C-alpha positions, 0 to 999 in steps of 0.5 A: 584807150580812154575810158568812156563815162557812163554819162556820155553814153546816155547820148545816142549820138555819142554812142554811135560815134564811139561805136566807130572805135576810131582811136582804138582801131588806129592805136591797136590795129595789129592786135585787132587784126590778129586777135580780135582784141576789139572785143575788149575795146567794145566791152566798155560800152556795156557799162554805160549802156546798162545804167539806162536800162531801168527795168533791170533788177537791183540785185543783178544790176549791183552784181554786174556793177561790182564786176565792172568795177573790178574790170575797170580798176587801175594797176598800181604798184602801191595800194591806195586806202579805199581804192580798188587797185591791183599790183599786176595785170595778172592779179587783175585778170584773175579777179576779173575772171572770177567776178564775171564767172560767178556772175555768169553762173549765178544769173545764167539766162538773164541779161546780166549773165549774158553780159558776163559771158561777153566780158569773159569772152573779151578777156579770153580774146585779149589773152589770145584764147580764141577758141574759148572766146569764140564759144563765149561770143557764140553763146551771147550771139544766140541768147543775148538781147539784140544789143549785146548779141550784136556786140558778140557777133561783131567780135566773132567777125574779128575772130573769123577774119583773124584765123582765115574764115573770111567768108564767115566774118563777111557774112556777119558784118553784112548782117550787122549792116542790115540790122544795126543796133545802138551798140553796133551801128551800120557805119561801124560794121561797114567800115570794119568790113571795108578794112578787111576787103581793102587788100584783096578786094579794094574795089568792093571796099571803095564801094562800101566807103563811098556813101560815107564820104560826106559823113562828118565827125569821126566816121568821116575822118576814118573814111578819108583815112581809109581812102588814102590806103586804097590802091589807085583805081 
């Protein structure tokens, strides 16, 4: 998945369109359906979004930025002078977990602490540690601000669907449709729910997608693609 720059995320329109995670869905659909790996894809949104929260205190913001740099560092066999890199994914995962765990413990109860909890949940989801990830996301969903809570709820919905708790996943996505945020748009929640309903309840999926048929950009493209996967009426 291509990295999203912080400058681009300053635009609400860009954030909305990226919120659809079109390319991530298409490239990693099986992983998403199995493990809720969308959590890690959505996590990159946080880096840019926080840059524009001017009220954050410098110390906590600096600590979070440092942890994000670890998360975003490339994996390279040969180290480069002056560059933060890791020789293996395992080494990077260990350093990332340590950085965010320290941040979550030191700044518990703050926005930065909740963001660290979200990142830890995303890392655990990507490692298929779904029970641990669920606990992290529940923490953020309950105590984080509206934007980060919505990301945590979105990730929880993925987990619920992955292990057969469809009713819980659907309830969360419908709630997100009614209460969209900057980081989880109504369109994103609607398209995600339609994806899960396509196999067992295609008529409902079609009803959800119908109002989005005329939307342009990535949203419209994805809706048309999903229409092609629906069974004939």
